[in-house]
C-alpha positions as CSV (number, residue, x, y, z in Angstrom):
1,X,32.0,-41.4,-72.2
2,X,35.3,-39.3,-72.4
3,X,36.5,-41.5,-75.3
4,X,33.4,-41.4,-77.6
5,X,33.7,-38.1,-77.0
6,X,37.4,-37.9,-78.4
7,X,36.7,-40.0,-81.0
8,X,33.4,-37.5,-82.1
9,X,36.1,-35.0,-81.8
10,X,34.1,-33.4,-79.5
11,X,35.4,-31.5,-76.4
12,X,33.0,-32.8,-73.5
13,X,34.3,-31.8,-69.2
14,X,31.9,-32.9,-66.4
15,X,31.7,-30.8,-63.3
16,X,29.7,-31.3,-59.9
17,X,28.6,-27.7,-58.0
18,X,28.6,-27.5,-54.7
19,X,26.4,-24.7,-53.4
20,X,26.7,-23.3,-49.5
21,X,24.0,-21.7,-47.1
22,X,25.8,-18.5,-48.1
23,X,25.0,-19.4,-52.2
24,X,21.2,-20.3,-51.8
25,X,20.8,-17.1,-49.3
26,X,22.1,-14.7,-52.3
27,X,20.3,-16.7,-55.4
28,X,17.1,-16.4,-52.9
29,X,17.7,-13.0,-52.6
30,X,17.8,-12.3,-56.4
31,X,15.0,-15.1,-56.4
32,X,13.1,-12.6,-54.2
33,X,14.0,-8.8,-56.8
34,X,13.0,-11.1,-59.7
35,X,16.4,-10.3,-61.1
36,X,16.4,-14.3,-61.3
37,X,13.5,-16.1,-62.3
38,X,13.6,-19.9,-62.5
39,X,12.2,-21.4,-65.8
40,X,10.2,-24.1,-64.6
41,X,9.1,-27.1,-67.8
42,X,6.9,-29.4,-65.8
43,X,4.5,-30.0,-63.0
44,X,3.7,-33.7,-62.2
45,X,1.9,-35.0,-58.9
46,X,3.3,-36.9,-56.6
47,X,1.6,-39.8,-58.0
48,X,3.0,-38.9,-61.4
49,X,6.6,-39.2,-60.3
50,X,7.2,-42.3,-62.7
51,X,6.5,-39.2,-65.1
52,X,8.5,-36.4,-63.9
53,X,11.3,-39.0,-64.5
54,X,10.8,-40.1,-67.5
55,X,10.8,-36.1,-68.3
56,X,14.3,-35.9,-66.9
57,X,15.2,-39.8,-68.6
58,X,14.4,-38.2,-72.7
59,X,17.4,-35.7,-71.7
60,X,15.7,-32.3,-73.5
61,X,13.8,-31.1,-70.5
62,X,14.9,-27.4,-70.8
63,X,14.0,-25.4,-67.3
64,X,13.1,-27.4,-64.2
65,X,10.5,-30.1,-63.4
66,X,8.8,-30.2,-60.3
67,X,7.3,-32.5,-58.2
68,X,4.2,-31.4,-56.5
69,X,3.8,-32.5,-52.4
70,X,0.4,-32.1,-51.2
């Protein structure tokens, strides 16, 4: 991927995020205060898991894809 980016004169960087329990607690606190909101773009029932994967694979999803387990 890096070679293709370089060929097209694009700067591309990969990174991984490692979160901790402390980070998750801070995020949960911000969400409970209404200071941080998650954007949910699509919600699928568990039976539609294949459709949820297809949506993510389009690479055009803005926000989170939620699979409802009931």
